[in-house]
N, C-alpha and C positions, 0 to 999 in steps of 0.2 A: 301395457305394451312392453315387450322385452327390449332391453338395450343391447345393441350390437357393439361388441368390443372390436377395436381396430388392431390389426397386427402391427407390431412395432415399426415395420418398414413403411407403413402407411401413415405414421404419426407425423406431426408437424416437424419442421426443421429444428425448432427450439427444443422440442421434446427429445429428438434424436441427439442433438448436441449435449443436452443435459445428461442423457443416458450415457453417452460416450465419455463425458467428463467424469461421471461417477465410476465408470469402469476403470478409467485411467487413475483416478484418485485412489481407488482400492489397490490396484496393481503397482503403481509408482507414485506414492503419495508425495515425496519430496520433489521429484522431478515435475510432477503435475502442478504443484503449488508454485514452484520456481518459474516455470514457463508462464503460468497465469500471472504471476507477479511481474514478470518481464513485460508481457503484453500490456497489462494495465498501467504499469509505471510509464512506459513509452507513450501510451495514449494520454496520460495525465500531462506529460511534458508537451505533447502536441496540442492539447487543449489550452495550455498556458500560452503557447505561441500563437494560437488562433485568437485568443482573447486579447493578447497584446497587439496583434496586427489590427484587430477591429478598433481598438482604442486609438492607435496611430492613424488609421484611415479616417476616423471621425474628426480628429484634430487636423487633418489635412497633411500629416507628416508622411514621409516615405515609408512604405511597408517593405520589410526585409523578406527574403525567401525563407522557406522552412529550414530550420537548423536540424538537419538529419543527424549530425553528430551529437547534438544535445539529446534528442530522443533515443539515440543508441546508448548514450551513457546511462540514461534512466533505465533502459531495458537491461543493461548489464548489471546495474545495481539491483534491480528486481530479481533477476535470475540468480545472481551469486550471493546476495545478502538478504533481501526481504523474504524471499520464499523459504530458504533453509533456516534462517535465524528465527523467523516467526513460527515456523513449524515446530522447532525444538522448544522454543519458549512456551508455546501453548501446551505442548506435551508435558513439559516439566511442571507447569502450573497445575496440571491435573494431579500430578504425583505429590507436589508440595502442599497443595491446598485442595484436598478432595471435597466433594460436595457434602460429605458426612460432617465436616467441620462447620459448626453453627455460624462462625464468622467468615466463612469462605467468600461470601459475596463482597464484603468490605475488603478483606485481605487481598483478594485477586485484583480488585480495582486499584488499591494502593500500590501493590507491586507493579502493576502496569504503568500507572501514572507517575509514580515517584522515582522508579528505578529504570524500567524499560524505556519509557518515552524519552527521558533526557539522554540516556546512553545511545539509543537508536538514532536520535536526531544528531548527536555528535558524530556517530559513525557515518551517517549520511553526509554530513559536511566533509568529513575526512576522505571518504571514498570518492565523492564528487571532485574534491580538490585533486586527488591523484589522477582520476580519469581525465580531468581537464589539463593535466600536466602543469599544474601551478605549484609554486613554492610554498615554503612554510610561512613567509610573511603574508602572502595572499590568504592563506588559511586563517591565520590569526586575525587579519583585517575583517574577513567575512564573519568570523565568530563574534568579534566585538561589535560589528555593525548589525548583525541580524539574528544571531543565535537566541538570545534572550527573548526577542520579539516573537520569533518562530516558536519557541518553547511555550510561551504564554498562550499563543494562538492554538498550539497543539492541545494544551490543557483545556481550553475553551471549546474547541471543535470536537476533539476526540473523546472527551470524558463520557458523554452520554452514549456514544456509539460503543466505546470499549466496555462500559458497564453492561450493555446488552450482550456484546460479543463474548466476554470472558465468563459470563454467568448463565447465558441462556442459549447461545448458539452451540450446537454440537461441535466437539473439538476438531473433527475432520473438516468442518466448513469455516472455521475461524479465520484462516488465512484468506480465503476467498471473500468473506464478509469484509475484512479489513482492507483488502485490495480494492473493493468497489468504492469504499469511502476514500481510500488513498488516491483513487483516480482524480478526485477533486483536490485532495491535500497536496499531491505532487504538482498540480497546476499552481497552487498557492506558493509552494516552496520554490518552484522554478522562477516565479516572479520576484519573490522576496530576496533571493540570493544574488540577484543581479547587482 
């Protein structure tokens, strides 16, 4: 029995969204990755707020309204930092450690985990501190209180995902892959930085 193919306009909404994303990714790679990062970062913050509200409700404590400013800060961070920085990092990784290098699998993971992760987390703390209009003392206090804990958690949570990402995910999809994982990671960071 012959299989009838559907015209694109008759495809599912998910298929059309994916197709549109791929077109935008090809035409405007940095902008597309930045906007995607902004959306998923804000959603990660909102997820954190939702989980925090559920915990409070279960304890019988007063539940606060949604912190729109917090979600906005995360969106700004995703738009201006996560999208562009990750795009260029993954592009440079391809040049510095091509797949022809027999140790590229290990080198890529070590570069990401030992250099990029600590620096990127520090950048996150610094940018969030600026966006929150906090001073240097508050920045130092948050670093002392939670940076090392967050970095260790980053190494635990992100290492298997980044192993897959930097070695097996096509370079044009690495930011998206990381952003999907970051949806939950930003929910964690939002709670640990408080």
